[in-house]
C-alpha positions as CSV (number, residue, x, y, z in Angstrom):
1,M,-76.5,-112.5,-78.1
2,N,-79.5,-111.9,-76.3
3,R,-78.5,-110.9,-72.6
4,F,-81.7,-111.1,-70.8
5,G,-81.4,-114.6,-71.6
6,I,-78.3,-115.1,-70.8
7,Y,-79.3,-113.7,-67.3
8,S,-82.2,-116.2,-67.0
9,I,-79.9,-119.1,-67.6
10,L,-77.7,-117.8,-65.2
11,C,-80.3,-117.4,-62.5
12,G,-81.3,-121.1,-63.0
13,V,-77.7,-121.9,-62.7
14,I,-77.4,-120.0,-59.2
15,A,-80.5,-121.4,-58.1
16,I,-79.5,-124.8,-58.6
17,L,-75.6,-124.3,-56.6
18,T,-78.1,-122.3,-54.1
19,L,-79.8,-125.6,-53.7
20,F,-77.1,-127.9,-53.6
21,S,-74.7,-125.4,-51.3
22,L,-77.8,-124.6,-48.9
23,S,-79.6,-127.7,-48.3
24,G,-79.2,-129.8,-45.5
25,V,-80.3,-131.2,-42.2
26,H,-79.6,-127.8,-40.4
27,M,-80.9,-125.8,-43.2
28,H,-83.3,-123.1,-42.0
29,I,-86.7,-123.1,-44.6
30,L,-87.5,-119.8,-44.8
31,L,-84.3,-118.2,-45.5
32,F,-83.8,-120.9,-48.3
33,V,-87.5,-120.5,-49.8
34,T,-87.1,-116.5,-49.5
35,L,-83.7,-116.8,-51.8
36,F,-84.5,-119.6,-53.9
37,A,-88.0,-118.2,-54.9
38,T,-86.5,-114.7,-55.3
39,I,-83.7,-116.1,-57.7
40,T,-86.1,-118.2,-59.8
41,I,-88.7,-115.4,-60.1
42,T,-85.7,-112.7,-61.5
43,G,-84.9,-115.6,-63.9
44,L,-88.4,-116.3,-64.9
45,V,-88.6,-112.2,-65.6
46,F,-85.7,-112.0,-67.6
47,A,-86.7,-115.3,-69.6
48,V,-89.9,-113.1,-70.4
49,K,-87.9,-110.0,-71.5
50,A,-85.4,-112.1,-73.6
51,K,-88.2,-112.5,-76.6
52,D,-86.2,-115.1,-78.1
53,A,-87.3,-118.7,-78.2
54,V,-84.6,-120.6,-77.5
55,Y,-83.9,-118.2,-74.3
56,L,-87.7,-118.2,-73.4
57,L,-87.8,-122.0,-73.7
58,S,-84.7,-123.1,-71.9
59,G,-84.7,-120.5,-69.3
60,G,-88.0,-120.4,-68.8
61,L,-88.3,-124.2,-68.4
62,L,-85.1,-124.2,-65.9
63,N,-86.8,-121.3,-63.9
64,G,-90.2,-122.4,-64.0
65,L,-89.4,-125.9,-62.6
66,L,-87.3,-124.8,-59.8
67,F,-90.0,-122.1,-59.2
68,I,-92.5,-125.2,-58.7
69,Y,-90.0,-127.0,-56.6
70,T,-89.8,-123.9,-54.6
71,V,-93.7,-123.9,-54.2
72,L,-93.8,-127.7,-53.2
73,L,-91.0,-127.5,-51.2
74,T,-92.8,-124.2,-49.0
75,F,-95.8,-126.6,-48.9
76,A,-94.4,-129.8,-47.4
77,S,-92.7,-128.2,-44.6
């Protein structure tokens, strides 16, 4: 079992939990975007370091889509 792949998927799960727990009406957008982008970029780095196709695709896709959401959220606000 590749630990970097597991860390990548774990970063994606933490980012999703952060999304649901911090999003709301009274959310500080800069703090949210900074935290969210840091977690997803860390997950992408772990996915690339995993060098296993399963973890590269699953962790990369999960964290990549979350990072795209973060960028869209930044420019929309």
